[in-house]
N, C-alpha and C positions, 0 to 999 in steps of 0.2 A: 837830755833836758830839752824839753820843747817850750819851757816857759820860765823866765826869770822871776821868782816870786819876791815882792818887797814889802816890808812892813810900812803902814801908813806914815810913821814917823820919819822913814828914810826919804820920803818925797817931798821935797821943798821947791817951790817956784819951777816946776817941771824938770827938776833936777834930782839925782840920786846917787848914792854910792854904796857898793858893798865891799867887804874886807875878808869874808870867810874863805878859807883855802879850797874847800871842796869844789865851791862853784866857780871860783876864779881859774882853778886848773882845768875844769870842764871847758869854760868858754874859750881859754887860750889853747888848750891841747887838742880838744876834740871838735869844738865848734870852729875853731881857728878864726875867731872874729878880730877885727883891727879898728883902731879909731876911724869913724866915719860911717861904719857898718850899722845897720839896724838890727835890733834884737827884740824878740817878743818878751813882753813883760806883763805882770799883773800885780795888783795891789792885793795883800791877803784879805780875804772875805770881801772883795769888792771887783771892779771892773778890771779888764784886761786891755791891752794895746800894744803899742811899740815905744821903743826909745833909741836914741842914737849914741853910740859909744863915743865919748869925747877922749877918754884916755884909758889905758889897761896896763897894768904892771903885775907883778907876781904878788904885790901886796894890796892892791886896790884897783876897782873898776869904778870908773865915774861916768855917769849918764847924763845927757841932756835931751831936750825935746821929748820929755815923757809924755805920752798921749794915751790916756785911758778912756777908751770910747766904745768897748765891746763887752757885752755881757759873757759870762763864763758859761760852759755848757751845763745844760740842766742835769741835776741829781736823778738817780734812780729813786723812786718812792718806796725805798726797801730799808727795813731794819733787819740788819743781819746780826744774828745770835750764834756765836762760835764758842765751843769749849776750848779753853785755852790750849793752844798746841804746843809742841816742843819749842823751845826758845829760837832755834835757827829757822824753823818754819814760820814763826810769828812774823818776822821782818817780811818774808815774801807775801804772806798772807794779807797783811796790812796794806802793803804797797798795792797788790793786785785789786783788792777790795776798793781801795780809794780811786785807782785809776778806771775802775770799772764804773765808779759814780755811786758807790753805796752812800747813802744819806746818814744813816746811823749804824754804828758798829758796837756791839755789846760782847765782851769777853767774860765767860762764866766758868765756874768750876764743874766738874762732874767725876763720877766715880773712877774713870779711868784717867783722870788728869792727875799726874804727879804733883804733890803738894810743893815740891821743890820748884815747880816752874813759876810759882807766884813770887819767888825771890830773885829770879832772873834780872839782870841789869837791863835786858832788851825791854822790859816793861817801862823803864824811865826814858826810853828813847823813841817813844811811839810818835812824838811829833816830828822827828826826824824822818821816820818811815811815811808818815802822812805827807810831809813836804816832797818827797821823792815821788810818791804817787800823783801828787798834783801837778808836779813839774812835767811827768810823763804824759799826763792827760790833758795839758794845757788848761788846767783848772785853777781856781783861786780860793774856793769855799771850803773851809775846814768841816770835815764831818764831825758829828757828835760821837765821842767814844767813851764808853763806860766800862768799869769793871765790877764784877760780883763774885765774891769769893765763897759763897755758899749757895748750893744749887736750890735746895728746896724753898728758902724764903724768897729767892728771886722768882721762881716759877709761880708760887702760890700768891705772893704779895705784889710784884712789880709786873710780871707779864700780863696778866688780865687786863691792866690799864692801857698797856702798849697795844694790845690786840683790839681794843674796842673799835668797832665799825671798820675792821679789816680782816682780811683772809690771813691766816697763819699756818705755816707748814713746818714739819719736822722732817729732815732727810732720813729715811730709814730703808734700807735695802729690802727688808723683808715685808714691806708694806704692800697691800693689794693695790692701793690707788697709785697710778703713775703721777709724777711730778707735773704740774700744768705746764703748758706750752703757750707762749705769747700772751701771758697773763697781763702785763702792762697796766698794772693798777697797784695802789698802796698795799703793801703786804709785809708780813713777818716771816723770816725764814730762820730756822735753828738747824745748825750742823754740829754733830757731835765730835769727839776726839777720834783719833786714828782707828781705835778699836770699836767706834760707835757708842751711843747711849746704851746703858744696860736697860733691861725690860722695865724695871721699876720707874726709871727716868723717862722712858717713852710713854708709859701709862700716865705719869704725872703731867707731863707735857700735853697729852691728848685730853686729860680731864680738864686742864685750864685752857683749852681752845685751840691746840695746835693739832692739825691733821697729818698723820704719818703719810708720807709719800715717797715713792721710789723712782730712782734712775735706772733700775735694773739690777741684775744679780751681782755685778762687778763691785768690788769694794775699792772705793777710790781713797786717795790721799785727800786730806782736808783741803788743801789749796786747790787741788784738781776739782774737788766736788764743788768748791765756791764758784769758780770760773764756769764750770759747766752748768750748774744750776742757774746761775745769773743770766748767762746766755740764752738758755732755754726759756726762762721766764719773762725775759725782757728783750729777747732777739726780734 
């Protein structure tokens, strides 16, 4: 945890308190902070800064001298579209994407996505994964996250509006065009499931504005591809 996120309602007259067990345990057992120590804090969707620990127990952390005077790090101008991964991968993928600064994340269905994935309780915990990613990055701004359970309606009806005036790419290991390097401009990136998008899906994405681009012949795991491509495009 590199930043303690606070809801605006928790901050009153430069004071705040938290009671959730996960963050209390981390502050006490890993950061080993004590009364009088300073801690980095941030207001959700607002500024960040510091606060002083007034008291800390197993049940509650009380802060005073809350000072929010710094802007959070800038987001990447990236809309990341990912075929819904296996539930255990989903947690890592969300955390990594948020930590890297993805501005908008869209989870979609595709042919090789098991329909049962949409029933996983992990989808009900997206906010907790986002919070972990923000804490890691020292960020405060929640990315926009959306889910679309039907591939073709999303690609034909939603995607063209997202792409308007932006470059858009779909990761495809058999594409002739390499993934761009140091693009550093607003763009769309679509990444398929572990087995990749099927040819019909690649063709439909291409028809609706996504350029197939490759990282090479190696087939990467979804979360590895996300980190590799983002580092390549925005390094």
